[in-house]
C-alpha positions as CSV (number, residue, x, y, z in Angstrom):
1,M,90.9,98.5,93.5
2,F,92.5,95.5,91.7
3,E,90.0,92.7,92.4
4,R,91.4,89.7,90.1
5,V,95.1,89.4,90.4
6,L,97.7,87.2,88.5
7,I,100.8,86.4,90.4
8,C,103.6,85.2,88.1
9,T,107.1,83.5,89.9
10,D,109.8,81.6,89.0
11,F,110.9,80.6,92.1
12,S,114.0,83.0,91.6
13,D,112.1,86.5,92.1
14,G,110.6,86.3,95.5
15,L,107.1,86.5,94.6
16,H,106.1,82.8,95.4
17,R,106.3,83.9,99.5
18,L,103.2,86.2,98.6
19,S,101.5,82.7,98.4
20,H,102.0,82.9,102.3
21,F,100.3,85.9,102.3
22,V,97.4,85.8,100.5
23,S,94.9,86.9,103.8
24,S,97.0,89.9,103.8
25,L,96.4,90.8,100.1
26,R,92.7,90.2,100.5
27,L,93.0,93.3,102.9
28,A,94.3,95.2,100.0
29,G,90.8,94.8,98.2
30,I,91.8,91.1,96.4
31,K,89.2,88.5,95.5
32,H,90.8,86.5,93.3
33,I,94.4,85.4,92.8
34,V,96.2,83.2,90.6
35,F,99.8,82.1,91.4
36,L,101.4,80.9,88.1
37,H,104.9,79.5,87.4
38,V,106.0,78.9,83.5
39,V,107.9,75.8,83.2
40,P,110.6,75.6,80.3
41,L,109.8,73.0,77.7
42,W,112.5,70.2,78.1
43,E,115.1,70.5,75.5
44,K,116.9,68.0,75.3
45,G,116.0,65.9,72.1
46,I,114.7,66.6,68.8
47,I,111.5,67.6,69.6
48,P,110.6,69.7,73.2
49,R,108.1,68.3,75.2
50,V,106.9,69.2,78.7
51,D,108.9,68.7,81.6
52,S,106.3,67.0,84.0
53,E,108.7,65.9,86.6
54,K,109.5,70.0,87.2
55,V,105.7,70.6,86.9
56,E,104.6,68.4,89.5
57,Q,107.4,70.0,92.2
58,A,106.1,73.5,91.3
59,Q,102.5,72.7,91.6
60,I,103.4,70.7,94.9
61,R,105.9,73.6,96.5
62,L,102.6,76.6,95.6
63,S,100.0,74.3,97.3
64,E,101.7,73.6,100.4
65,A,102.3,77.2,100.7
66,V,98.9,78.5,99.7
67,G,97.0,75.9,102.0
68,E,93.3,76.3,101.7
69,G,90.1,77.9,103.2
70,F,89.8,81.4,102.7
71,N,86.9,83.5,103.2
72,D,85.9,85.6,100.4
73,L,88.8,85.1,98.6
74,E,89.3,82.6,95.5
75,V,93.0,81.1,94.5
76,N,94.0,79.3,92.1
77,I,97.3,77.5,91.3
78,E,98.5,77.2,87.8
79,V,102.0,75.5,86.8
80,Q,102.2,75.1,82.8
81,S,105.3,74.4,80.5
82,G,105.8,77.0,77.5
83,K,106.9,80.3,76.9
84,P,106.7,82.7,79.5
85,V,104.6,85.5,78.1
86,E,102.6,83.8,75.7
87,T,101.4,81.6,79.0
88,I,100.7,84.4,81.2
89,L,98.7,86.1,78.3
90,K,97.1,82.8,78.1
91,V,96.2,82.3,81.8
92,A,94.9,86.2,82.5
93,K,93.1,86.4,80.0
94,A,91.4,83.1,81.1
95,Y,90.8,83.5,84.5
96,Q,90.2,87.8,83.2
97,S,92.4,89.0,85.8
98,G,92.7,92.8,86.1
99,L,96.0,93.0,87.2
100,I,99.5,91.1,86.5
101,I,102.2,91.1,89.2
102,L,106.0,89.9,88.2
103,G,109.3,90.9,89.4
104,S,112.2,92.4,87.2
105,Q,115.6,92.2,87.6
106,S,117.7,95.3,87.5
107,R,119.6,95.3,84.1
108,S,121.3,98.0,81.8
109,L,119.5,99.0,78.2
110,L,122.2,96.8,76.1
111,T,121.5,94.3,78.6
112,E,117.7,94.5,77.9
113,K,118.3,94.9,74.1
114,L,120.2,91.0,74.0
115,V,117.9,89.2,76.2
116,G,114.7,91.0,76.0
117,S,112.3,92.3,78.9
118,T,109.6,89.9,79.8
119,M,107.9,92.8,81.0
120,A,108.3,94.8,77.7
121,D,107.3,92.0,75.9
122,L,104.1,92.2,77.7
123,S,103.2,96.1,77.8
124,R,103.3,95.5,73.8
125,Q,100.8,92.4,74.0
126,T,98.3,93.5,76.7
127,K,96.3,96.3,78.2
128,I,96.2,94.9,81.9
129,P,98.0,96.8,84.1
130,L,101.2,95.3,85.1
131,L,102.9,95.8,89.2
132,V,106.6,95.3,88.4
133,V,108.4,94.5,91.8
134,R,112.3,93.9,92.7
135,P,113.5,90.4,93.8
136,Q,115.6,91.9,96.0
137,L,112.9,94.0,98.3
138,I,110.4,91.2,98.4
139,S,113.1,88.7,99.6
140,A,114.3,91.1,102.1
141,Y,111.2,91.8,103.4
142,T,110.4,90.3,106.9
143,C,107.1,88.4,107.5
144,E,105.9,91.2,109.1
145,E,106.9,93.6,106.5
146,L,105.6,91.4,103.8
147,T,102.4,91.3,105.9
148,L,101.9,95.2,106.0
149,R,103.3,95.5,102.6
150,C,100.5,93.3,101.4
151,Q,97.2,94.7,103.3
152,H,98.7,98.4,101.3
153,L,99.7,97.1,98.0
154,F,98.5,100.2,96.5
155,R,97.5,102.6,99.2
156,S,99.9,105.6,98.2
157,L,100.9,106.6,94.5
158,L,104.0,108.8,93.3
159,I,102.6,110.1,89.8
160,P,105.2,111.7,87.5
161,Y,103.6,114.3,85.4
162,N,104.6,116.5,82.3
163,D,101.6,117.0,80.4
164,S,102.2,114.5,77.6
165,E,99.7,112.2,76.3
166,A,100.8,109.3,78.6
167,A,100.6,111.3,81.6
168,N,97.4,112.4,80.8
169,Y,96.2,108.7,80.3
170,L,97.9,108.1,83.3
171,V,95.9,110.2,85.7
172,Q,92.7,109.1,83.9
173,Q,93.5,105.2,84.5
174,I,94.1,106.3,88.2
175,K,91.1,108.6,88.8
176,H,88.9,105.5,86.7
177,L,90.5,103.0,89.6
178,A,89.7,105.3,92.3
179,Q,85.8,106.1,91.1
180,Q,85.4,102.0,90.9
181,Q,86.9,100.9,94.1
182,S,85.2,99.2,96.4
183,G,86.8,100.7,99.6
184,K,89.8,102.7,100.5
185,F,92.3,100.7,99.1
186,L,93.7,104.0,97.3
187,Q,94.0,106.3,99.6
188,H,96.1,109.0,98.4
189,C,98.3,110.2,95.0
190,Q,101.3,112.5,95.0
191,L,101.7,114.1,91.8
192,C,105.4,115.5,90.8
193,W,106.1,117.1,87.4
194,V,110.3,117.5,87.1
195,L,111.1,120.6,84.8
196,E,114.1,119.3,82.9
197,N,117.3,121.8,83.1
198,T,118.2,122.4,79.4
199,G,121.8,123.5,80.5
200,R,122.3,125.6,77.8
201,K,122.0,129.8,78.8
202,G,119.6,131.6,76.6
203,I,117.5,128.8,75.6
204,P,113.9,129.4,77.9
205,R,112.2,126.6,79.6
206,K,108.9,125.8,77.7
207,V,107.1,125.2,80.6
208,L,107.6,127.5,83.9
209,P,107.5,126.1,87.4
210,Q,104.1,128.9,87.9
211,Q,102.3,127.0,84.7
212,A,103.4,123.8,86.1
213,H,101.7,124.2,89.7
214,E,98.6,125.5,87.8
215,T,98.3,122.4,85.8
216,L,98.9,120.3,88.9
217,S,96.3,122.3,90.6
218,Q,93.6,121.5,88.0
219,I,94.5,117.6,88.5
220,Q,94.5,117.9,92.2
221,A,91.1,119.0,92.2
222,D,89.8,116.7,89.6
223,L,91.9,113.8,91.5
224,E,90.3,114.9,94.8
225,S,86.7,114.7,93.6
226,T,87.0,110.9,94.1
227,N,88.1,111.4,97.7
228,L,91.7,111.0,97.4
229,Q,93.9,112.9,99.1
230,V,96.4,114.8,96.9
231,E,99.4,116.3,96.9
232,I,101.3,118.3,94.4
233,E,105.1,119.1,93.8
234,V,107.0,120.9,90.9
235,R,110.9,120.0,91.0
236,E,113.8,121.2,89.0
237,G,116.8,118.8,87.5
238,N,116.9,115.3,86.0
239,S,113.5,113.6,85.4
240,V,114.5,109.8,86.3
241,T,116.9,111.8,89.4
242,E,114.3,114.0,91.1
243,I,111.5,111.5,90.7
244,L,113.5,108.6,92.2
245,E,114.6,111.2,95.1
246,T,110.9,112.3,95.6
247,A,110.1,108.5,96.2
248,F,113.0,108.1,98.7
249,M,111.3,111.2,100.7
250,A,107.0,110.3,100.4
251,D,105.0,107.5,102.2
252,I,104.6,105.7,98.8
253,S,103.5,102.0,98.2
254,A,104.1,102.5,94.5
255,I,105.3,104.6,91.4
256,A,102.7,104.7,88.9
257,L,103.8,105.1,84.8
258,S,102.5,104.7,81.6
259,S,104.5,104.4,78.1
260,G,103.6,104.1,74.4
261,T,107.6,103.2,73.8
262,I,108.2,100.7,76.0
263,G,109.1,97.7,73.7
264,K,109.2,99.5,70.7
265,L,112.0,100.2,67.8
266,Q,112.0,103.8,69.6
267,E,112.9,102.5,72.8
268,W,116.0,100.6,71.6
269,L,116.7,103.5,70.1
270,I,116.5,106.1,72.9
271,S,115.7,105.2,76.4
272,S,112.3,106.7,78.0
273,F,111.7,107.8,80.8
274,A,109.8,105.1,82.0
275,A,112.3,102.6,81.0
276,E,115.0,104.3,83.0
277,V,112.4,104.6,86.3
278,L,111.9,100.8,85.9
279,R,115.1,99.8,85.7
280,Q,116.3,102.1,88.6
281,S,114.0,102.0,91.1
282,W,113.8,99.9,93.9
283,Y,110.3,100.9,94.7
284,P,107.2,98.4,92.9
285,V,106.3,100.5,89.7
286,L,102.3,100.2,88.6
287,F,102.7,99.8,85.3
288,F,99.4,101.1,82.5
289,P,100.4,99.9,79.1
290,S,99.2,102.5,76.3
291,Q,96.3,102.0,74.5
292,D,97.6,102.7,71.1
293,G,100.3,99.9,71.2
C-alpha cells in the first residue's frame, strides 16, 4: 500500500520504538523505511550552528535499535540539524517517500494557534499522505501488541463521509491505494455518514437518512470493485462524537481524513471536523492533504 515510508521521531513521541519492529513493518507492505530525527540548531551564541554532539548521539541511538540485515527491505537513518518541517520535506523528497509518519500531542485549538503544529504545516506544503500517531498510544503498547500493530498498519480504515469535495477526494485516494497495492495490506473500509442534528425545530435536514444510505451504497459498490470489504453506516448527531464512537466499536487500524483548511486562516477562525478528529482521536489518523492547498 505504502512502500516507501519516512518515520519522523523526536524521541519523546514513542515513534523511535518502531526501529525495533522493522521486520513487522515489512509485513505491512513497506519496502523502504527512513528514520529521521531532527536536532534543533545550537542557538547559544550569535550564529546558530549544528549541535554535533546531539547529532552523533541520535545517530548511534537509532543505528543500534535498527540493526542490520533485512531481506527485501531497505532502511536508512537520517539525523539532521535544522527546522523540523523544512528538514522533513527535504528528506521525504530525497528518498521519494510515499507516506510520512509522525507523532501528534493532544492540544487545544488555542494552543495550536500559539505554538503551531508540525502536521498542519506539513499538510500545507506537501501532497504526501501523513499518518499521525498519538505518542501515548505507541508508548503504551507491549512489544507483542506493537508487533501486530505494525503488521496491520493499514488493514482496516474508517472513512467519514458527507459528500463534500474533501470526502470524495478521500474516497478516490483510498480506491487508488487499493488498486495499486501489491498484496492484501488494505482489506477493509467502513464508510460512516453522520447527519448533524440541526437543533432547531422546523428546519429540515439537507440530506435524509435514506438519501445518505443510497449514496454510501454506490460508493460501497465502487470500492468493492477493488476487492475491498466495505461496510456502510448512517448515524445522527455530532460528527466528531459519532465518528469517534464508531471508531471505538469498529475493528479499525486508522481513521482516514482529508481537509482543505487545516493550517490555513479558515482553520484559525473555525475549527474544522478533520482538525477536531486529529485533536481528539486516540486512533492513528491517515491524512491526505488537499490537492488544491
